[in-house]
C-alpha positions as CSV (number, residue, x, y, z in Angstrom):
1,Q,0.1,0.0,0.0
2,K,1.4,3.3,-1.0
3,N,2.0,6.3,1.4
4,P,1.3,9.5,-0.4
5,L,3.1,11.4,2.4
6,L,6.2,9.2,2.1
7,D,6.0,9.9,-1.7
8,I,5.8,13.7,-1.0
9,A,8.8,13.3,1.3
10,M,10.8,11.4,-1.1
11,G,9.8,13.7,-4.1
12,L,11.3,16.5,-1.8
13,L,14.8,14.7,-1.3
14,T,14.8,14.0,-5.1
15,N,13.5,17.0,-7.0
16,P,16.2,18.3,-9.4
17,Q,14.5,21.8,-9.7
18,T,14.9,22.2,-5.8
19,G,18.4,20.8,-5.4
20,G,17.3,17.4,-3.9
21,L,18.5,16.6,-0.3
22,S,21.2,19.5,-0.5
23,G,18.8,22.2,-1.7
24,L,16.4,21.0,1.1
25,A,19.0,21.5,3.6
26,G,19.8,24.9,2.3
27,T,16.2,25.9,2.2
28,F,15.9,25.0,5.7
29,T,19.0,26.7,6.7
30,K,17.6,29.9,4.9
31,K,14.5,29.7,6.8
32,G,16.0,29.5,10.2
33,L,15.8,25.7,10.7
34,G,19.4,25.1,9.9
35,D,20.0,23.8,13.4
36,A,17.3,21.3,13.0
37,M,18.6,20.0,9.7
38,G,22.1,19.8,11.1
39,W,21.0,17.4,14.0
40,W,19.2,15.3,11.3
41,I,22.2,15.0,9.1
42,S,24.5,14.4,12.0
43,T,25.1,11.1,13.9
44,G,23.4,12.2,17.0
45,Q,19.8,12.5,18.2
46,N,17.4,14.1,15.9
47,L,16.1,17.5,16.8
48,P,12.4,17.5,16.3
49,V,10.3,20.3,14.2
50,T,6.7,21.1,14.3
51,G,4.5,21.2,11.4
52,Q,4.4,25.0,11.5
53,Q,8.1,25.1,11.2
54,V,8.0,22.8,8.1
55,Q,5.3,24.9,6.3
56,Q,7.6,28.1,7.1
57,A,10.4,26.4,5.5
58,L,8.7,25.0,2.6
59,G,6.0,27.6,1.9
60,G,2.5,27.6,2.7
61,D,1.5,27.4,-1.3
62,L,3.6,24.1,-1.5
63,I,2.0,22.5,1.5
64,Q,-1.3,23.5,0.3
65,Q,-0.6,22.0,-3.1
66,F,0.4,18.6,-1.4
67,A,-2.6,18.7,0.8
68,R,-4.9,19.1,-2.2
69,Q,-3.1,16.1,-4.0
70,M,-3.6,14.1,-0.7
71,G,-7.1,15.2,0.1
72,S,-5.9,16.3,3.5
73,S,-5.3,19.2,5.4
74,K,-2.3,21.5,5.3
75,E,-1.9,20.8,9.0
76,D,-1.8,17.0,8.5
77,V,0.7,17.3,5.8
78,S,3.0,19.6,7.4
79,G,2.7,17.5,10.7
80,G,3.5,14.3,8.8
81,L,6.2,15.8,7.2
82,A,7.6,17.3,10.4
83,S,7.8,13.4,11.6
84,L,8.9,11.8,8.5
85,L,11.8,14.2,7.2
86,P,14.0,13.9,10.2
87,E,13.7,10.0,10.2
88,I,14.3,9.8,6.3
89,I,17.1,12.4,6.2
90,D,18.9,10.6,9.6
91,K,18.8,7.4,7.7
92,L,20.2,8.8,4.5
93,T,23.1,10.4,6.4
94,P,24.5,7.6,8.6
95,N,27.9,9.0,8.6
96,G,26.9,12.8,9.3
97,Q,27.4,13.7,5.5
98,L,25.1,14.4,2.5
99,P,25.5,11.3,0.2
100,P,26.3,12.1,-3.4
101,Q,23.4,12.3,-5.6
102,D,23.7,8.9,-7.4
103,S,23.8,6.8,-4.2
104,L,21.1,9.1,-2.8
105,Q,18.8,7.7,-5.3
106,Q,19.6,4.2,-4.4
107,A,19.4,4.8,-0.7
108,L,16.1,6.4,-1.0
109,G,14.7,3.2,-2.9
110,M,15.7,1.0,-0.1
111,L,14.5,3.4,2.5
112,A,11.1,4.0,0.9
113,K,10.8,0.1,1.0
114,T,11.4,-0.1,4.6
115,L,9.1,2.6,5.6
116,S,6.4,1.7,3.5
117,S,6.2,-2.0,4.9
118,R,5.6,-0.6,8.5
């Protein structure tokens, strides 16, 4: 069974127009969430973020677009991404570094299978 929120999160990490994972890290940093992103990438514990912070970082228009796509509320989408993104990014960066783009695709594929089987 497909998880549309997982698909959205994976899309954010692989979208070449936004720079993939490194672009997302840059966006979060510009919007004042660089500390949280740094914790997710590091080898330590993940710093939690709220749905409101994710919405602030990604922009309300994008969250609204995802909400329409899923037939859900902006709050559900941003809250879901707030719980998914730290976990996904943490697992993609086990050594505390952003992976090269080519290995990122492969890692995302394996991670998507693991997360969707829950």
